[in-house]
Each structure stands twice: as C-alpha cells, then as structure tokens.
KOLKE-377533 format. One record per atom (N, C-alpha, C, CB): atom name; y, x, z; residue number from 1. Coordinates in steps of 0.02 Angstrom, whole numbers. Atoms other than C-alpha are relative to their C-alpha. Glycine has a CB too. Example, Ala and Ser with C-alpha at 12.3 -4.5 7.8 and 13.67 -1.06 7.14 Angstrom:
BEGIN
  atom      c2      c1      c3  seq
     N     -59      45       0    1
    CA    -225     615     390    1
     C      60      45       0    1
    CB       1     -50      62    1
     N     -59     -42      -3    2
    CA     -53     684     357    2
     C      55     -39      37    2
    CB      23      20     -71    2
! end
This chain:
BEGIN
  atom      c2      c1      c3  seq
     N      25     -12      59    1
    CA   -7442   -4445    1257    1
     C      57      36     -74    1
    CB     -29     -74     -11    1
     N     -51       7      72    2
    CA   -7353   -4352    1090    2
     C     -39      19     -78    2
    CB      71      67      10    2
     N      26      -7      65    3
    CA   -7442   -4336     913    3
     C      65      41     -34    3
    CB     -22     -78     -36    3
     N     -48     -23       8    4
    CA   -7368   -4191     839    4
     C     -21     -12    -112    4
    CB       7      85      54    4
     N       9     -28      82    5
    CA   -7337   -4202     629    5
     C      53      37     -31    5
    CB     -10     -58     -52    5
     N     -12     -44      41    6
    CA   -7282   -4115     481    6
     C      20      -6     -57    6
    CB     -35      28      -3    6
     N     -22      45      80    7
    CA   -7180   -4181     336    7
     C     -14      56     -58    7
    CB     102     -29      -7    7
     N      33     -44      77    8
    CA   -7264   -4136     153    8
     C      64      -3     -43    8
    CB     -77     -48     -51    8
     N     -52      32      60    9
    CA   -7112   -4228      82    9
     C      75     -27      53    9
    CB     -49     -88     -51    9
     N     -78      15     -48   10
    CA   -6910   -4233     138   10
     C      20     -70       2   10
    CB      73      39     -33   10
     N     -48      62      16   11
    CA   -6913   -4434      88   11
     C     -50     -33      55   11
    CB       9     -37     -92   11
     N      58      47     -21   12
    CA   -7056   -4482     220   12
     C      42       7      62   12
    CB     -91      22      -3   12
     N     -17     -13     -51   13
    CA   -6994   -4556     361   13
     C     -60       4      61   13
    CB      48     -42       6   13
     N      55     -26     -44   14
    CA   -7066   -4506     534   14
     C     -17    -100      21   14
    CB      35      74      83   14
     N      44      56     -36   15
    CA   -7196   -4641     595   15
     C      35     -38      66   15
    CB     -71      37      27   15
     N     -31      45     -83   16
    CA   -7108   -4800     731   16
     C     -36     -35      11   16
    CB      67     -45      10   16
     N      11      74     -25   17
    CA   -7159   -4937     822   17
     C      31     -50     -21   17
    CB      10      -9      58   17
     N     -20      43      36   18
    CA   -7099   -5102     757   18
     C      48     -33      55   18
    CB     -56     -40     -35   18
     N     -16      23     -85   19
    CA   -7068   -5140     941   19
     C     -32      23      51   19
    CB     -11     -67      17   19
     N      25     -34     -55   20
    CA   -7096   -5093    1106   20
     C     -82      -8      24   20
    CB      45     -22      53   20
     N      80      18     -10   21
    CA   -7261   -5189    1112   21
     C     -57       7     -58   21
    CB      -2     -75      17   21
     N      72     -20      54   22
    CA   -7362   -5152     942   22
     C     -24      66     -16   22
    CB      12     -23     -73   22
     N      55     -45     -24   23
    CA   -7501   -5057     948   23
     C      -3      18     -46   23
    CB     -58     -14      28   23
     N       1     -60      67   24
    CA   -7494   -4984     767   24
     C      81      17     -26   24
    CB     -50     -39     -81   24
     N     -71      12      15   25
    CA   -7346   -4894     667   25
     C     -25     -11     -73   25
    CB      63      64      18   25
     N     -34       1      66   26
    CA   -7309   -4920     486   26
     C     -37      86     -55   26
    CB     107       3      26   26
     N      23     -45      68   27
    CA   -7389   -4807     338   27
     C      26       1     -62   27
    CB     -58     -13     -18   27
     N     -14      -7      66   28
    CA   -7283   -4751     198   28
     C     -66      14     -55   28
    CB      49      56       0   28
     N      20     -40      58   29
    CA   -7357   -4724      19   29
     C      39      43     -25   29
    CB     -15     -33     -49   29
     N     -60     -22      46   30
    CA   -7274   -4568     -58   30
     C     -37      46     -48   30
    CB      66      41      41   30
     N      26     -20      57   31
    CA   -7394   -4516    -177   31
     C     -86     -22     -39   31
    CB       7      68      16   31
     N      59      26      32   32
    CA   -7542   -4557    -275   32
     C     -68      56     -19   32
    CB      31     -33     -68   32
     N      38     -35      43   33
    CA   -7688   -4457    -288   33
     C     -74     -38     -56   33
    CB     -25      53      53   33
     N      47      26      28   34
    CA   -7838   -4540    -351   34
     C     -23     -64     -31   34
    CB     -27      10      29   34
     N      17      85      -4   35
    CA   -7877   -4716    -449   35
     C     -71     -10     -32   35
    CB      60     -51     -50   35
     N      68      14       8   36
    CA   -8050   -4787    -466   36
     C       2     -99     -24   36
    CB     -45      27      87   36
     N       8      59       9   37
    CA   -8094   -4936    -546   37
     C     -85     -18     -27   37
    CB      58     -16     -47   37
     N     102      24      -8   38
    CA   -8287   -5024    -524   38
     C     -15      84      39   38
    CB     -69     -16    -120   38
     N      28     -44     -25   39
    CA   -8379   -4860    -482   39
     C      22      76     -16   39
    CB     -57     -15     -12   39
     N     -20     -33      64   40
    CA   -8293   -4746    -613   40
     C      65       9      10   40
    CB     -13     -38     -65   40
     N     -73     -43     -20   41
    CA   -8137   -4627    -560   41
     C      55     -18     -86   41
    CB     -29     120      14   41
     N     -19       6      67   42
    CA   -8015   -4683    -689   42
     C      40      48     -69   42
    CB      31     -46      13   42
     N      -1     -44      15   43
    CA   -7973   -4590    -832   43
     C      65      63      -2   43
    CB     -24     -21     -40   43
     N     -58     -24     -10   44
    CA   -7880   -4431    -809   44
     C      66      -6     -14   44
    CB      -6      34      -8   44
     N     -51      10      35   45
    CA   -7748   -4460    -947   45
     C      44     -59      14   45
    CB     -20       1     -58   45
     N     -16      66     -11   46
    CA   -7720   -4638    -893   46
     C      37      25      69   46
    CB     -68     -60       1   46
     N     -25     -32     -95   47
    CA   -7703   -4549    -686   47
     C      84      26      -6   47
    CB     -63      98      35   47
     N     -75     -36      29   48
    CA   -7569   -4423    -762   48
     C      65     -19      -9   48
    CB      -4      17     -56   48
     N     -65      35      25   49
    CA   -7456   -4550    -852   49
     C      19     -49      61   49
    CB     -13     -44     -77   49
     N     -25      38     -52   50
    CA   -7476   -4659    -703   50
     C      37      27      76   50
    CB     -55     -36      12   50
     N     -33     -27     -43   51
    CA   -7444   -4536    -571   51
     C      74      47     -12   51
    CB     -48      30      27   51
     N     -38     -39      41   52
    CA   -7314   -4438    -680   52
     C      55     -74      12   52
    CB     -37      29     -87   52
     N     -19      35     -22   53
    CA   -7226   -4610    -692   53
     C      37     -31      59   53
    CB     -25      -8     -11   53
     N     -11      14     -63   54
    CA   -7239   -4673    -525   54
     C      57      34      32   54
    CB     -55      11      32   54
     N     -61     -41     -42   55
    CA   -7134   -4528    -463   55
     C      67      17     -46   55
    CB     -31      80      29   55
     N     -56       3      11   56
    CA   -7006   -4550    -590   56
     C      44     -65      -6   56
    CB      -1      33     -44   56
     N     -29      64     -13   57
    CA   -6968   -4725    -568   57
     C     -39     -31      74   57
    CB     -13     -51     -73   57
     N      -4      59     -66   58
    CA   -7031   -4772    -398   58
     C     -34     -48      23   58
    CB      43     -36       0   58
     N      48      70     -15   59
    CA   -7165   -4889    -417   59
     C     -62      31     -57   59
    CB      47     -98     -30   59
     N      33       7      79   60
    CA   -7325   -4899    -522   60
     C     -39     -60      29   60
    CB     -54      76     -41   60
     N      53      49     -13   61
    CA   -7469   -5021    -532   61
     C     -63       5       1   61
    CB       3     -40     -34   61
     N      62       2       1   62
    CA   -7611   -5065    -492   62
     C     -47     -42     -38   62
    CB     -10      -5      49   62
     N      34      63       9   63
    CA   -7731   -5178    -593   63
     C     -61     -25      45   63
    CB     -22       3     -65   63
     N      42      24     -78   64
    CA   -7846   -5294    -531   64
     C     -66      16      24   64
    CB      -9     -69       7   64
     N      75     -43     -24   65
    CA   -7997   -5235    -415   65
     C      16      65     -21   65
    CB     -81     -25     -41   65
     N       7     -79       5   66
    CA   -7936   -5055    -462   66
     C      11       4      89   66
    CB      72      50     -62   66
     N      12     -27     -66   67
    CA   -7945   -4937    -285   67
     C      49      60     -24   67
    CB     -87      17      28   67
     N     -47     -60     -10   68
    CA   -7811   -4800    -260   68
     C      -2      41      53   68
    CB      60     -18       2   68
     N      15     -50     -55   69
    CA   -7823   -4662    -135   69
     C      96      49      -3   69
    CB     -93      62     -31   69
     N     -69     -30     -23   70
    CA   -7618   -4611     -87   70
     C      14      48      64   70
    CB      40     -57      11   70
     N      -7     -41     -32   71
    CA   -7558   -4487      10   71
     C      89     -32      37   71
    CB     -15      69     -48   71
     N     -47      19     -40   72
    CA   -7440   -4532     165   72
     C      63      58      13   72
    CB     -37     -19      61   72
     N     -72     -63       0   73
    CA   -7308   -4359     150   73
     C     -11      25      48   73
    CB      83     -18       2   73
     N       2     -54     -92   74
    CA   -7372   -4286     340   74
     C     -69      16       6   74
    CB      22     -52      93   74
     N      83     -26      -3   75
    CA   -7503   -4221     403   75
     C      24       9      89   75
    CB     -33      98     -62   75
     N     -52      36     -80   76
    CA   -7513   -4240     612   76
     C     -73      53      38   76
    CB       4    -138      27   76
     N      92      -6     -60   77
    CA   -7641   -4176     768   77
     C      35     -47      43   77
    CB     -34      99      58   77
     N      -5      42     -63   78
    CA   -7666   -4293     874   78
     C     -33      19      56   78
    CB     -21     -61      -9   78
     N      35     -34     -69   79
    CA   -7713   -4248    1043   79
     C     -48       4      28   79
    CB      14      -9      42   79
     N      66      23     -22   80
    CA   -7878   -4225    1108   80
     C     -46     -34      31   80
    CB     -13      18      10   80
     N      12      80     -17   81
    CA   -7987   -4370    1124   81
     C      11     -55      -1   81
    CB       0     -13      28   81
     N     -15      37      60   82
    CA   -7902   -4462    1009   82
     C      -2      15     -67   82
    CB      49     -16       4   82
     N     -21      36      65   83
    CA   -7902   -4545     844   83
     C      29     -47     -36   83
    CB     -25      -9     -17   83
     N     -82      39      19   84
    CA   -7803   -4630     727   84
     C     -49     -65     -63   84
    CB      89      84     -60   84
     N      11      58      47   85
    CA   -7876   -4803     651   85
     C      59     -15     -55   85
    CB      -9     -63      45   85
     N     -78      26      52   86
    CA   -7781   -4847     467   86
     C     -24     -66      -4   86
    CB      19      39     -94   86
     N      25      78      15   87
    CA   -7804   -5030     455   87
     C      87     -47     -52   87
    CB     -24     -50     113   87
     N     -58      24      46   88
    CA   -7703   -5156     333   88
     C      53     -41      28   88
    CB     -25     -37     -54   88
     N     -42      37     -30   89
    CA   -7536   -5259     370   89
     C     -25     -54     -10   89
    CB      61       5     -16   89
     N      -3      75      12   90
    CA   -7592   -5436     371   90
     C      61     -43     -44   90
    CB       2     -27      68   90
     N     -45      31      31   91
    CA   -7451   -5489     293   91
     C      30      20     -85   91
    CB      47       5      51   91
     N       0     -53      66   92
    CA   -7466   -5367     138   92
     C     -71     -14     -34   92
    CB       7      91      23   92
     N      64      56      11   93
    CA   -7649   -5443     150   93
     C     -22     -64     -44   93
    CB      -4     -28      50   93
     N      14      37       1   94
    CA   -7627   -5590     138   94
     C      59     -31     -75   94
    CB      -8     -17      70   94
     N     -41       6      65   95
    CA   -7468   -5620      21   95
     C     -12      23     -59   95
    CB      51      22       4   95
     N      21     -29      47   96
    CA   -7523   -5484    -100   96
     C     -57      19      -9   96
    CB      25      34      -7   96
     N      77     -20      32   97
    CA   -7694   -5474    -107   97
     C     -26      78      22   97
    CB       5       0     -94   97
     N      36     -78      -8   98
    CA   -7690   -5268     -56   98
     C     -11      -4      60   98
    CB      41      71     -15   98
     N      51     -31     -75   99
    CA   -7794   -5199      81   99
     C     -19      70     -12   99
    CB     -86     -44      13   99
     N      65     -31     -37  100
    CA   -7879   -5067     166  100
     C     -56       0     -21  100
    CB     -15     -23      51  100
     N      46      38       5  101
    CA   -8005   -5041      88  101
     C    -104      23      38  101
    CB      14      -7     -81  101
     N      32      -6     -64  102
    CA   -8121   -4974     232  102
     C       8       3      57  102
    CB     -20      28       4  102
     N     -33      19     -82  103
    CA   -8041   -5047     375  103
     C     -51      -6      36  103
    CB      45     -69      14  103
     N     -59     -67      -5  104
    CA   -8020   -4980     477  104
     C     -27      64      -3  104
    CB      41       3      69  104
     N      10     -56      12  105
    CA   -8032   -4819     406  105
     C      37      60      65  105
    CB      25       1     -73  105
     N      18     -60     -51  106
    CA   -8060   -4656     542  106
     C      44      42     -28  106
    CB     -77      33       5  106
     N     -19     -75      -7  107
    CA   -7945   -4496     536  107
     C     -29      24      82  107
    CB      96       9     -10  107
     N      30     -36     -79  108
    CA   -8047   -4392     656  108
     C      79      58      30  108
    CB    -101      72     -24  108
     N     -34     -41     -25  109
    CA   -7966   -4276     769  109
     C      20      51      10  109
    CB      -2      -2      20  109
     N     -17     -60       8  110
    CA   -7998   -4122     718  110
     C      20       8    -102  110
    CB     -71      48      38  110
     N     -25      -7      54  111
    CA   -7927   -4165     525  111
     C      69      25      14  111
    CB      -6     -57     -36  111
     N     -87     -32       2  112
    CA   -7774   -4081     472  112
     C      26     -11     -69  112
    CB       9      91      15  112
     N     -54      24      60  113
    CA   -7731   -4149     286  113
     C      31     -38      12  113
    CB     -15     -21     -55  113
     N     -25      55      23  114
    CA   -7634   -4268     221  114
     C     -27     -71      37  114
    CB     -13       4     -72  114
     N      13      66     -23  115
    CA   -7636   -4431     291  115
     C      -6     -16     -45  115
    CB      34     -36      35  115
     N      30      39      61  116
    CA   -7714   -4537     151  116
     C     -15     -79      17  116
    CB     -72      37     -23  116
     N      -5      55       0  117
    CA   -7731   -4721     116  117
     C     -38      -7     -67  117
    CB      67     -23      10  117
     N      26      15      46  118
    CA   -7865   -4802      22  118
     C      -3    -100     -26  118
    CB     -62      40      17  118
     N       0      69      17  119
    CA   -7811   -4958     -61  119
     C     -47     -61     -58  119
    CB      60       2     -16  119
     N      45      69      51  120
    CA   -7871   -5112    -173  120
     C      22     -37      -7  120
    CB     -55     -38      11  120
     N     -24      77      37  121
    CA   -7792   -5245    -276  121
     C     -70     -66       8  121
    CB      16      20    -105  121
     N      63      43      13  122
    CA   -7920   -5377    -242  122
     C      25     -95     -29  122
    CB     -49       2      90  122
     N      -4      36      37  123
    CA   -7835   -5495    -347  123
     C     -16      11     -68  123
    CB      44     -15       9  123
     N      38     -71      59  124
    CA   -7867   -5495    -519  124
     C      86     -48     -42  124
    CB    -135     -12     -60  124
     N     -88      13      34  125
    CA   -7660   -5504    -563  125
     C      17      57      17  125
    CB      61     -63      31  125
     N      -4     -99      10  126
    CA   -7581   -5324    -600  126
     C      68       0      71  126
    CB      47      44    -122  126
     N     -61      18     -72  127
    CA   -7483   -5290    -426  127
     C      60      84      -4  127
    CB     -68      -2     116  127
     N     -56     -58      26  128
    CA   -7324   -5167    -422  128
     C      10      26      67  128
    CB      81     -28     -39  128
     N      18     -26     -80  129
    CA   -7323   -5044    -280  129
     C      57      68       7  129
    CB    -102      33       9  129
     N     -78     -48     -23  130
    CA   -7147   -4939    -226  130
     C     -38      47      33  130
    CB      72     -38      59  130
     N       7     -81      -1  131
    CA   -7171   -4744    -198  131
     C      66     -29     101  131
    CB      57      70    -115  131
     N     -10      28     -46  132
    CA   -7131   -4786     -10  132
     C      20     -31      45  132
    CB      -2       6       4  132
     N      47      56     -33  133
    CA   -7206   -4941      37  133
     C     -36      21      52  133
    CB     -49     -29     -44  133
     N      47     -24     -52  134
    CA   -7271   -4966     205  134
     C     -39     -77     -14  134
    CB      38      24      91  134
     N      77      34      15  135
    CA   -7452   -5048     163  135
     C     -36     -26      44  135
    CB     -45      40     -23  135
     N      87      -4     -38  136
    CA   -7571   -4995     298  136
     C      52      22      79  136
    CB     -83      94     -47  136
     N      -4      23     -36  137
    CA   -7541   -4990     467  137
     C     -50      63      58  137
    CB     -14     -71     -21  137
     N      30     -39     -23  138
    CA   -7602   -4826     600  138
     C       1     -17      90  138
    CB      28      62     -29  138
     N      -8      -1     -75  139
    CA   -7653   -4844     790  139
     C     -58      61      38  139
    CB     -17     -88      28  139
     N      16     -79     -29  140
    CA   -7690   -4700     901  140
     C     -59     -14      54  140
    CB      77      44      45  140
     N      50      62     -45  141
    CA   -7842   -4761     997  141
     C     -68      82      32  141
    CB     -58     -96     -90  141
     N      52     -27     -30  142
    CA   -7953   -4650    1120  142
     C     -73      11     -40  142
    CB      -6     -41      56  142
     N      51      23      24  143
    CA   -8127   -4610    1069  143
     C     -62      48      34  143
    CB      10      -2     -78  143
     N      66     -41     -41  144
    CA   -8304   -4558    1155  144
     C     -32      19     -30  144
    CB     -44     -26      41  144
     N      79     -31       3  145
    CA   -8471   -4475    1100  145
     C     -31      -7      59  145
    CB      -7      78     -16  145
     N      51       3     -53  146
    CA   -8616   -4486    1152  146
     C     -42      53       2  146
    CB     -39     -55      -4  146
     N      68     -50      11  147
    CA   -8788   -4391    1168  147
     C     -68     -32     -31  147
    CB     -25      30      76  147
     N      87      20      13  148
    CA   -8936   -4448    1048  148
     C     -42      11      22  148
    CB     -31      11     -41  148
     N      52     -28      -3  149
    CA   -9096   -4463    1117  149
     C     -50     -53     -22  149
    CB      -9      30      63  149
     N      34      73      53  150
    CA   -9247   -4541    1010  150
     C     -34     -25      77  150
    CB     -81      23     -91  150
     N      53      22     -42  151
    CA   -9352   -4651    1105  151
     C      -6     -61     -23  151
    CB       9       4      73  151
     N      50      61      13  152
    CA   -9459   -4808    1099  152
     C      55     -69       1  152
    CB     -70      -5      73  152
! end
C-alpha cells in the first residue's frame, strides 16, 4: 500500500515507522494554527506573538490546560478504504502531560488539507514545545461504512 504525501515545508521529514513492527509513525509539529484556553480562543495579538516567536526561536510555550491546533507540514492522499487515526505518543503523555485532545482523531480518506494535531497541556505547568518535535503518531487503518435502517 502506498500513501502519497506532499510536503508543505522543506524542513518536514517524510513520516517513517520506528521499527518493522510499529503500527504508528511519528508526526512532527511544524507550525501553530490556533490556541484555546477554556472555551475561548486566545487573544489574536497573543497568538500572533506566540507564532512569530515560535518561528524565530524554534519553540513555543503552552500554558496550563491550554489547547493548540498545530500543523504537521504535509498533506496526504490515503488509499481508498483507509483512514488515519492520530494518537498521543504514550511517553510524551506520561512524562510531560501533553496529549491529543480528541484521541484518537480521525483523518478521513477524502481530506486533502494539511495534517494537524489538537494538543492539550494537561498539567498545571508551562510546557515548552519544539518546532519539529514528534508529539503524536498516525496509524493508517481500513474503515467500513454501514447502511442505517430505522427499526425497533
């Protein structure tokens, strides 16, 4: 099976599996899209400053209980009948308290935009996140659709 990808950033590494028996491949953080705290988007001025600093310094900070949408720097075309699940890397979740908000997240077969992650800092501490860091993994799996029929 072949999955085509298109790099949107020259610094992106093509995803690879850690070993012959790995189910998932690592996903890198390459840019910041949006930051949320509670049920509100963080002030645009603060977001712009965070994004600018991240691109200049190669890292950004995620405050306690903040969520961030980040881009992985590539698009992909999944084979027909397959979807990608985005999952937390267990070591990152355990050691740093950073996890995928909607884990597992689903990337549908027909999605053609940049692959992204929704990350949350579940700790009461500031979390430093490096651009290029591998915080999640993708698993490509077959999916099945059903026909729904109303009944008792």
